[in-house]
N, C-alpha and C positions, 0 to 999 in steps of 0.2 A: 130679741128686738133689733132688726135688720140695721145693719151699720150703717151713720150716717156720712154722703156721700161728701168727697175730699174737696175742701176749698180750693176753690179755682183762681189761680195766679196772673196776672200781665209783669215781668219784667223789667224796668226801665232804669236800664245805665247806661251810661258811650263809654266806660271803661270794661273791654271785655274777657279780661281774662277774672275782674272781680263778678261780672253777671254770671258767668259757666261757673264760677265757685259757686255762687252764690246758688245757682240753678239745681249746683249737684248734690248743697248741703239741704237744700227744703224737698229735694226727689225723694232724700232717705227716708222723709215723713210721710208714712201710709194715709196720712187725714192733708197732706198737700198736694194737690198739684200743679204744674205750671204748664199753661197751654199757652205761653205767650211772651220773645222775646222784641225789646227793642230798644234802639242804640240813641232815640234823640225824643221829645216830644211829637214831633212832626209823625214819624213812624208810631209811636205810641199810639195816637190818633186814629189814623187808619184801621189799627187793629185793635182797638176797645170796640168800636163797636160790634164787628162780627166777632168776637168770641165773649163777648162780656163778662167778663171776672170778677169773681169776688170780690178782690181786692186787686190795686192796684198798686206794686210797689215801685216808689217814685223815690227817684235820686235828685237833686238838686240842681246838681252842676250839670247842665246838660247842654252841647251844642245849640245856637239859636236862642228856641226858649226857654227860660229856667227852668225847673220843675216846680215850683212855688209858682211863676205864672203861666204854667200849663193847667194847674189843677181843675179852674173854671171850664177850662172847654175840655176835659177829659170828663167831668158828672156832667159836662151837658151831650155827650154823645155816648155816654154810660151811664146814666142815673142810677142803675141797680147797683153800681161797682163801689167800693168805699177805697180812696185814695190812703196809703200810709208812707208816711216820707222815711226814706232810710235814708240818713248824707252826714258827712262827716260836720258840716257847718253848726257851730252851735250858737249862732248869730242870732240875737233877739229878736231883731228883725222880720230875720225869715221867719223862726216859730212861729212870731206872731201874727205873719201874713200869710202862712200855709193855714194855720187855724182855719184866720178869717176869712180866707179862699174856698173852704170848708171839705180840708184835710182830715181825714178820723184820726190821723195820728201823727205823730213827729217821734222819729228814734234817730238814736246816730249809729254809725258803723261797726263802733267797737262794741256793740251791742254780743252777748253770747249765744250763738245757733240755737238752744233750747227756749229762751226768754223770747228771742225772735217768730219762732213759731206760735209761740204761747199769744204774744202780741198780734200776731197776724189773724188769730183766732179769733179771740177779743175782738179786732179792729169788722171781721167779717158779722160778726153780731152785734154790730150798732154800738161795742163800747169805745169808750176814747181814749188813747193810751199814748202816754209823751215819757221818754225817755226820763227817770227821776234826775238824773244831772241835770235837766233842765227844769226843773219844779222851781232852783231859786228866781229862773228868770220873770217865771209866771204870777210867783208870790211879787217881784219888785214892780213889776211892772200894773199887778190891782193896789199896791199899795201909793205908788206913784198916781198914776192917773183914776183910780179910783175901782176901775175895769180894766182885766186884761185885755188885751184888742186881739180878741180870739172870735170867731164865729159861734154860734151854733152849730154845733156838732151833730147834734140830732135832728136840724130842722128838714123835714120833707122836699126845701125847695131848696135846688142845688143853689152853692152861693149866698143865697138869702142872708144880710145881715143885719139881727133885729138891735135897733137901734137903743133901745134902753136898756140905761145906769142901772146899777143896782139902787133898790131901795133905799131912804133914809130910815136911820135909825126909827126916829119918830112913826115912819111908814111902814115899816116891816112886820109883818104877825106876826107874834113867839111863833117857835115850831114847839111842836109837840114833843113827849119823851122819846114816841117811839119815832118819830122823823130826827129827831136829837140822835138814835141810835144808828138809824140809816146813813144820815150827814156823816158820822163819825169812820162810818165801813168806809163811804165814799171817798174820803180823805186818805185812806190808807191804799186807797188803788182797787177796792176791792168791784167785783163785777155787779152784777143783778145776782146774777145765780149765788155767788157767793156770800153775796151779803143774805140771800133767802135762808143762807144752810145753818148761817152762823148765828143768825136771827129767829130760826125755825119758822119762818111765814112764807104765803105763794110768790111766788116770782113774779105774778103780776100785782100783787100787794106793794109787793119792791118798786114795780114801775111808778104804780099809783103816788107809794110818796116820797117820789125822786120828781112825779111834776110835780108836787104840792110843795114839795120845800123849792123846787125853782120861780113858779109862783110867789111864794112867801117871802124867798129875799130878793125877789127882781132880779134876777138871773136869767140867763138866756142858753147856758147851757153846763154839763154836767160837769167839766172842765173848769168852769168858772166855780161850780160849787165848790169843788178841789182844793180852789185857791183860795177863795172865802174861807176853806173850812181850815187850811194851814194856816194863814194868817191869823186867824182868830186864837188860835192856840200855842201863837207868839209873844 
């Protein structure tokens, strides 16, 4: 079986030493390839359309336009790219706004190098990724507002926000036993491939179950499903 092509990356960070160190770290992984670097959002906007990276690794604290505010523009100029935040900010508003604007995930710079590489691959494959330390903030948002302020990460339209709130208890259609199994795996942070392996079903079947779960629960994204399952378990 031929080897898969590496995941291409555009690294956006204004701290030169950190950016160069990050590029060097990622370069050690044969499955990843940094195709460009940028020190601010404007430079990233110029590079992204030409490079068309699989993943744009984006810091938030940038000069001029912040990373969170640049997400929509980056997705517009390079629709095929996934935007993955890598930042020091643990601010709940930054987290929710990044996801709402269409980021594929939100990671803290304290993440281990191997875990970062895994998260990048998952983001490139369309899986939402959020640092475990931040899940409590999403849960708090879900409990206080009824729905976390996040965009539908798997929406095909960049920046499109689904206004539907989760269905009430009376409106919800009960999940089937298999859908409950899939939801539990989603709550553990498992990817579709991992769920398929754990439940011994096809990955395409997992995708169908995920779609049914979101529709039945009145949710608009996989992240919301994770938070819903986490809250229900408490």
